[in-house]
N, C-alpha and C positions, 0 to 999 in steps of 0.2 A: 557675334557668332552671325550675322547675313553672309557675312565673308565668307563663315566658312564651311558653311551649308553649302553656297554656290561651287566651294571649292570639293566638298565631299560627292556632291550630282555630277559634277566634270571628272572626281576620279574617278568613280565608281562608272560612269558611262565610258571613259574612257579603255578602263578596263575591260571592259563588256565588249567593246566594239574590236580592240585589238585579240579578244579571245576567236571572236565572230571569224575573222581575218586569217588568222595564224592556223585553226583547224590540225605561259606556262605563262633626325628619328628615320629609320630603317624597318620597313616591315619584318616581320616573320616571317619568311619564306621558305622552300625547302625543293629545291630540282627534284622532282619524283622520278625514282626507277623508272628506264623505258624498257632495258632491255631486249635483247638478240627473243626472236620465235623461238621457242625448244626445237630441238631436233625429233622427226617423225618418231625414234623410238621414246622419245620421253612425252610427246604429246598421246593425251591417255582420251579426248573429245575435240572435234573439228574444230577448225581456228574460224572466224567469222570475219575478215576483214573489217568488215563496217561494223560491226557489233555495237550497242549504244554503250556510251563510257557510264557502266555499273560495271562496279565488282565488290559486293557488300562483304564479301569473305576475305579479299582480301585489303581491308583498308590499312594505307601507310606502310604495304610492305611487310607487317608482322606476320603472315602468313608464309612458310616455309616453301621453298624452291623461285622458280622463276615466275614472273607478275607476267598476268594476261596483259594479251596486244589493248586489249580496252577496260578501264576500269575508272573509277571517280571518289574520293571522299571531297566532302564540303564541311565545313564545322564553322560554330563560331565562339569564341575566345573571351576571356576577359582577364588581363593582368592588374595588379600593383605594385607598385615599388615607393619607396619612400629618401631613395638616396641618388635620384636624378642627378648628375650635372651638365649646364652647359657653359659652353666658352661667353668667357667676362662677369659670368655671376658667382658669385663666393657662396650664396645659402646652395644647401640639399632644397631639392624640388621633390614632392611628392607629385606621383603620375597614378591616376586611371586610366587605363585603357582598355577598348575594347577591337577587336578585331575579327573579318572575315576572310575565311580563307578556303580556296576549290583547288584541288591538287589532282591530277589524274595520267592516262595514259591515252593517246589514240593513233588511227594506224600509222602516222611515220615518225611519231617517239613522246615524249611526255610534256606535262605542261604545269605550271603553279604562279598561281595569283593570289594576291593578298592585297586588303587594305585594313590599316591603322585607322581609329580615331584616338586620339591624345588630349587628356586633359589634365593639365598642371595647375596647380595650386599658386598663391599670388608669388608664391618667390620668381618665379617663372610669367611676367604678370601679361595681360592683353598691351596692344599697344597705347599709349596714355598713361599708364602708370597703374601701382596695385590696386586702385582702387575699383578699375573696372573689371577685378578679375583674373583668375589663371586664364593663361592664353590656350587655345586650340590646334590641334596640327592633324592634317589630314595627310598619312601619306601610302602611296602604294605603291606595289613590287610586282615585277609580272617576269615569267620566266618560260621560255618556250625551249626541247631539246630538240633535235631534230637526231635519230636513234641510226647506226652503220648498220646493222644486224636489221630492224623492221625493214629501212626501205631497199634495204639487196633481199631481203627474204630468208638471211641463212646465217646463225651464229658467225661472229667475229672473233669474240671472245678467246682469248687466250692466259694459261695461266692464274693469275688474281684478277685478270680485268676480265668482265662478264661482255663488257658492249662501250664502244667509243662512238663520240656524237661530236655534233657544235649545237652550242647555247649559245641565243639570243635572246634579251630583255631591255626589258624598262626600271625606272623607277621616279616618280613623280611623288612631289611632295609641297605643301602648302601649309602655312603658319601665319597666326593675328598677333605675334608678338612686333618688338617695331624692330627685329632682325629683317621680319618680314619674307622668311624665307619664299622661294620660288621652285626649288629645283626639278633639274629636267636630265635624267643620265640616258644612257645604254653601254649596254654591255655585251661583249661576245666576244666569243673565244673556244677550241676546242674542251669538250670534255670525256673525263674518263670516268665508268662506273665498275667498280671492284666488287667481287663476286663474291657474295657471305651468303652462310645458308638461312639466315636472316634477317631480314630489315635493307637498308643500302647506305652505300657512301659513294660521294661521288666526288669530283674534284674538276674543278675548271679553271682554266690559266685563258688568258687575255687582255681585250685591253677596256678603258670605261673611259667615256667620253660626260662631260657635264659645263652646264650652267645653272647659275645661280643668280640669287637677287639680293644686296645688302640695303636693307630701308637704312641704316645707321648713316649710312655713306650716301645714300642714293645713287647706286649704281648696279647695273647690269653686268655679272663677272660670266667671262668664258673662259674656264679654265681647259689646260693643258690636257691634251688625253694623258693618259695614266696607263701603267701596268697593273691589272686587276688579277687577283689569285680569289677562287671562296670554291667554301664545301658545306653539303649539310647533309644528316645523316642520320638516323632511325635505329635502334636496337633496341627490339624486344626480351623480355627475360620475366622470370618470376621471384619473387621475394616469399617462399613458403607458399600460402594462399593466393598471393597478392599479384594479379601481372600487371606490369610497368613496363614505361618505354621511358628509353632515355635518348632525348632527340635534341637537333642542335643546325646550327652553321657559323659558318667563321668565313671572315674578308681581307682580306690585305690590301688596300688599293695604294700605289706608289704618288710621292710629290708629282705636283698637278700646277704646278706654277705657283702666282701669284695671289691670295685672296681679294676681296673687295677692300680690304684696311692696306691693302700694297704689301703685306708680310709673304712670304715664301712659304711656303707650307711643305708637308710632311708625313712620312710614310704612315698611314691612318689602318688601323689594327682595330676589327668591329666581334666578339663573339657572342651569342645568346643562346643559352642550354634550357634546357628543361627535365624535370624527372617525374611523371606522371602516372598515377594509380590508375587501373580501368575500373572506378568505380560501379560504372553499369554491368560487369558483368557480375556484381554481388544481385542484382535483380534481375536477372535470366535476359540481358540485355547487352553484352559485351560488344566492345570497343563503337561504345554511345557517349557516355560521360566521362571525360576525365578530369583529375584536379590532383594541384600538386604544388611544386616549387619550382621557380625558374632563378637566373644569374643572368648577368649583362655585366659585360666589361667592354670600355670602347675607350682606346688611347688615340689623343692626337686626333679628337672629337670636330671632324670637318678637315682634318689635316693640319687646323691649330696647331702649334707646337706651345709646347708647357713653357719654355722659356719667354711667351709674350703676354699670355694670360693665364687668368684662374682657370679651370671649372673647363678643362680640355678633358679631363679623364673621369672615366664615370663607372664606379664598382658595386651595383647595384642587385641586391636579391630581391625575389618577387615572387607573389602568390600568383597563383592560376589556376584557372577552369578554363575546359571547354563540352561544346557538345555538339558531335557528328551525327548526322541525319545521313 
């Protein structure tokens, strides 16, 4: 627990430093819509290029039209599932997961940062065996997208494309099981944002670098740079009187060379989706409290081929809840 506490503090500090310098396991993070500035005909209020990062009327892109230049949505959440898997483990793993997310827009683009704290049951034990309890993991993700429309100060969209930009980001992870993960990843590539009347949908295609640690073989692994595609989305809608959001992300990473066991990695696919009801709206506080269900699917986890070991595929329903500030 001491080691994971240090890792948690380091991840949170790293995310904060990265955020300040940039002025955005696998954590749940969604690249926020940046969007081009509205044309003068569309703009009904003067824009302030240095406006504070607050826009409570447009949390998570749920309002129609273009997002404002500066806005923010920060929330804490919890998800639970009992059908997670890890390479080399036969048994299903139960996990309780807490997370902190902040996402929003700034003068030149958008950002999204997330930290997950994952606690497993004894099926995924701490290093030393099941008698020591379940493993804990900290996994942080950050993305910053620079918007062409915001930087140029004019709309650049065309057809179904609302804006284009360039995304860069990181993923850091640490876990105290026998594998002793120390994931360090960088992601970068061009991004397309699609024009939607509500919500957002974006697509980034680029490259990902990765280094990690294999505590079982005692080696540090520096993988080959791999092609990487990721997308995130949020679609608000109503089912009768109930406001709902359908949110999610998906990523595909190509083969990255041999892992710490000397096995050639394969193309990896991960997606996580959620359907959440806006419960706060029934108490006069819309977009403040959400609850619902989620689902995670992970194929060739960490790039591990199914032919080499068990536990490389996760298909896990989840219960979820969030509080937005």
